[in-house]
Every structure is written in C-alpha cells, then in structure tokens.
C-alpha positions in Angstrom: 83.1 111.0 41.7 80.5 108.3 42.2 81.1 108.2 46.0 80.5 111.9 46.3 77.3 111.6 44.4 76.2 108.8 46.7 77.0 110.8 49.8 75.2 113.9 48.6 72.2 111.9 47.5 72.1 110.1 50.9 72.3 113.4 52.7 69.5 115.0 50.6 67.3 111.9 50.9 67.8 111.8 54.7 67.1 115.5 55.1 63.9 115.2 53.1 62.7 112.3 55.2 63.3 113.8 58.6 60.0 115.8 58.6 58.2 112.7 57.6 59.6 110.7 60.6 59.0 113.6 62.9 55.3 113.6 61.8 55.6 117.2 60.7 54.1 116.3 57.3 50.5 115.1 57.3 48.6 114.0 54.3 44.9 114.9 54.1 42.2 113.4 52.0 41.9 115.6 49.0 38.3 114.6 48.4 37.2 115.1 52.0 35.1 111.9 51.6 33.9 110.1 54.7 32.7 107.0 53.0 33.5 104.9 49.9 30.3 106.1 48.2 31.3 109.7 48.6 34.7 109.0 47.3 33.4 107.3 44.2 30.9 110.2 43.7 33.7 112.7 43.9 35.9 110.8 41.4 33.0 110.5 39.0 32.2 114.2 39.3 35.9 115.1 38.8 36.1 113.0 35.6 32.8 114.4 34.4 33.8 118.0 34.7 37.3 117.4 33.2 35.7 115.7 30.2 33.1 118.5 29.9 36.1 121.0 29.7 38.0 118.9 27.2 35.2 118.4 24.6 34.8 122.0 23.5 38.6 122.3 23.2 38.7 119.3 20.9 35.8 120.7 18.8 37.7 124.0 18.5 40.8 122.2 17.4 38.8 120.2 14.8 37.2 123.4 13.6 40.7 124.9 13.2 41.8 121.9 11.2 38.6 122.2 9.1 39.3 125.8 8.3 43.0 125.3 7.6 42.5 122.3 5.4 42.6 124.3 2.2 40.1 122.0 0.5 42.2 118.9 1.0 39.6 116.1 1.3 41.8 114.0 3.7 42.1 116.9 6.2 38.4 117.7 5.9 37.6 114.1 6.6 39.9 114.0 9.6 38.3 117.2 11.0 34.8 115.7 10.5 35.9 112.5 12.3 37.3 114.4 15.2 34.1 116.4 15.6 32.0 113.2 15.3 34.1 111.4 17.9 34.0 114.4 20.2 30.2 114.5 20.0 30.0 110.7 20.6 32.3 111.1 23.6 30.1 113.9 24.9 27.0 111.7 24.5 28.7 108.8 26.4 29.7 111.2 29.2 26.2 112.6 29.6 24.6 109.1 29.4 27.0 107.7 31.9 26.3 110.5 34.4 22.5 110.0 33.8 22.8 106.2 34.3 24.7 106.7 37.5 22.0 109.0 38.8 19.3 106.6 37.7 21.0 103.7 39.5 21.4 105.7 42.6 17.7 106.7 42.6 16.6 103.1 42.1 18.8 101.8 44.9 17.8 104.5 47.3 14.1 103.9 46.6 
C-alpha cells in the first residue's frame, strides 16, 4: 500500500513540475515595483488599508459585545477595553503613516 502511495505521489509531483521546467509558468511581481523604495511603499500602503478595514469591524464586534452584555460588568469592561485598544491602534496606524510621509518629505527636500 505504501509503495502505491509513493508511486502515485511521485507521478503527481512530476506532472506538476513539468510546466515549471518547461518555463510555461512565470511568476510576476505582484506589486509591480521597480525599486526597493516602491516595494516598501506598496507594502506599507497594503498594511495601512488592511488595518483601516479591520478597525471598524473590531469596533462593531465590541459594540455587539457591549449590547449583549446584559449588564454584566466584566463583559462591559471587556467591550470598553476592545474599543479603547481599537482606537489606540487606529491612532498608531494614522501616526505611522504620517511619520512615514514626514520622513519622506524631509529626505527628499
């Protein structure tokens, strides 16, 4: 049974690697960056927009926890902490983006 598995696995692996060896598969740069600076800028923008999309979702979840707490002080405290940390995270994200822009403007002149 194990030898059949090895044979089938080898055949599948070889058949998947044939296009790679024939150069039928090409990998393109997903960021389309031509320099290291453009690559870093694209990564920073991606992280910024992902974080900007996540923060409202976290605040909505915290609001749901707050509404469904039923007056339980521990659940209310947890929801308030989540909202506070989400706002702190949002501030850090915005300050980080601003500091990067400030550093770029100082370096460029």
